[in-house]
C-alpha positions as CSV (number, residue, x, y, z in Angstrom):
1,X,96.6,85.8,106.4
2,X,97.4,89.6,106.2
3,X,100.7,90.2,104.4
4,X,102.2,92.0,107.4
5,X,101.7,88.8,109.5
6,X,103.0,86.6,106.7
7,X,106.1,88.8,106.4
8,X,106.7,88.5,110.2
9,X,106.2,84.8,110.1
10,X,108.6,84.4,107.2
11,X,111.3,86.5,109.0
12,X,110.8,84.5,112.2
13,X,111.1,81.2,110.3
14,X,114.1,82.2,108.2
15,X,116.0,83.9,111.0
16,X,114.9,81.3,113.6
17,X,114.1,83.9,116.1
18,X,111.0,84.6,118.2
19,X,110.6,88.4,117.8
20,X,107.6,90.7,117.5
21,X,108.1,92.9,114.5
22,X,106.9,96.6,114.4
23,X,107.3,99.0,111.6
24,X,110.3,100.6,113.2
25,X,112.0,97.2,114.0
26,X,115.5,97.4,112.4
27,X,116.5,94.4,110.4
28,X,119.7,94.4,108.3
29,X,122.6,95.3,110.5
30,X,120.6,95.1,113.7
31,X,119.7,91.4,113.8
32,X,122.9,89.3,113.7
33,X,121.0,86.4,112.0
34,X,119.9,88.7,109.1
35,X,122.9,88.2,106.7
36,X,123.1,88.0,102.9
37,X,121.9,84.4,102.8
38,X,118.9,85.3,105.0
39,X,118.0,88.1,102.6
40,X,118.0,85.7,99.7
41,X,115.9,83.2,101.6
42,X,113.4,85.9,102.6
43,X,113.1,87.1,99.0
44,X,112.6,83.5,97.7
45,X,109.9,82.9,100.4
46,X,108.1,86.2,99.5
47,X,108.1,85.4,95.8
48,X,106.7,82.0,96.4
49,X,104.1,82.8,99.0
50,X,102.9,86.1,97.5
51,X,103.4,85.4,93.8
52,X,105.6,88.4,93.2
53,X,108.8,88.8,91.3
54,X,111.7,90.8,92.9
55,X,114.4,91.8,90.4
56,X,118.0,92.0,91.5
57,X,118.2,95.7,90.9
58,X,115.3,96.3,93.3
59,X,117.2,94.7,96.2
60,X,119.0,97.3,98.4
61,X,120.0,97.7,102.0
62,X,117.4,100.4,102.3
63,X,114.6,98.0,101.5
64,X,115.8,95.7,104.3
65,X,116.6,98.4,106.8
66,X,113.4,98.0,108.8
67,X,110.3,95.9,108.9
68,X,108.1,98.8,107.8
69,X,110.3,99.5,104.8
70,X,110.3,95.9,103.7
71,X,106.5,95.7,104.2
72,X,106.0,98.9,102.1
73,X,108.2,97.4,99.4
74,X,106.0,94.3,99.3
75,X,102.9,96.4,99.1
76,X,104.4,98.3,96.1
77,X,105.3,95.1,94.4
78,X,101.8,93.7,94.8
79,X,100.2,96.9,93.5
80,X,102.3,96.9,90.4
């Protein structure tokens, strides 16, 4: 499964919403269900399903601002 689809599936599952995600879909602050606990759960799911490690100092509101930014962050983590 392409990682963009996997990310969308993780977000739909964690947030328990049925939304189509585009690169410019705003996340943190725009979706009421996307709170700090949801961020932690999304990070955990990404680490488990993609085999990446996300350090605490890499987590910022900017990374979670939009679907496209989060997807770009994931791509960078996998390339590292």
